[in-house]
C-alpha positions, 0 to 999 in steps of 0.5 A: 318712144323716147324712153326706149331710145334712152334705154337703148343708148344706156345699153350701148354705152354700157357695152362700149365702155365696159372693161375688166380687171383681171388677176392671176394668183399662184401660191403654195399652201401650208395647211393643218387638218383635223378630221372625225374618226369616220373621216366624213367631217374635216376642218382645216386652217391654212395660210398661202403665200404667192405672187399675182399678175394683173392686166394692169401695170400692178402685180406683186405678192399675195397672202391668204389666211382662212379656215374651211370645213368639209362635210364629205359625201365620200370618206375617200375624197374631199372632191365631192363635199360641202365646203364652208369657206371663210378666207381673207386674201391680201394682194400687195403691189408696192405700197398699195393693197386690196383684199378679197373676202371668200365666204360661203356656206355649204359650197358644193365642190362637186359642182364648181370651184368658182364663186363671186367675191367682193373686193374690200379695202383697196388703197391707191389705184385699187381704191377704185375697185372697192365694193366690186363683186368679182368672179373667182375660179381656182384649182388646187393641186398636190405638188409632188415633193413640194407643198400643195398649191393653187392657181386662181383667176379673178375677173371683175367687170368694171367701167372703162372709166374705172380701168382708166383711173387704175391705169393712170393712177397718180398720188 
């Protein structure tokens, strides 16, 4: 009975003290593509530059560099393909920064444009996010007359204490 009470208290404590770190990122994309003659395999490299906001006082610039390959199911579209993702994104707010690592093999783009990503190498207030695995979802779109672009949202479940450390960070 005592064990059950302790487990229940820990569960309630987790509910009461749970919080989230949210980030929204928007960027334009410079992309280079090469494909096979049958157009069923495409390789791309890209670089994006954008801005981000968060549910904290920190916002700033974003920059991602990566490579993606697509094994297409239909030669007319990248939408339904298996995608290999290898991207690193840097988020800077003043002198503080953190990085997201997007990696996946045979990611099925017909099912979802969302994945779990780790936060790595944070400095300043973002050091408290190091090692957190977060949920990221994004959409890319053609911006007629402009560069391709994307919108991305990141949600990290963290403790209330961690959020307080970020919000109240002092050097």
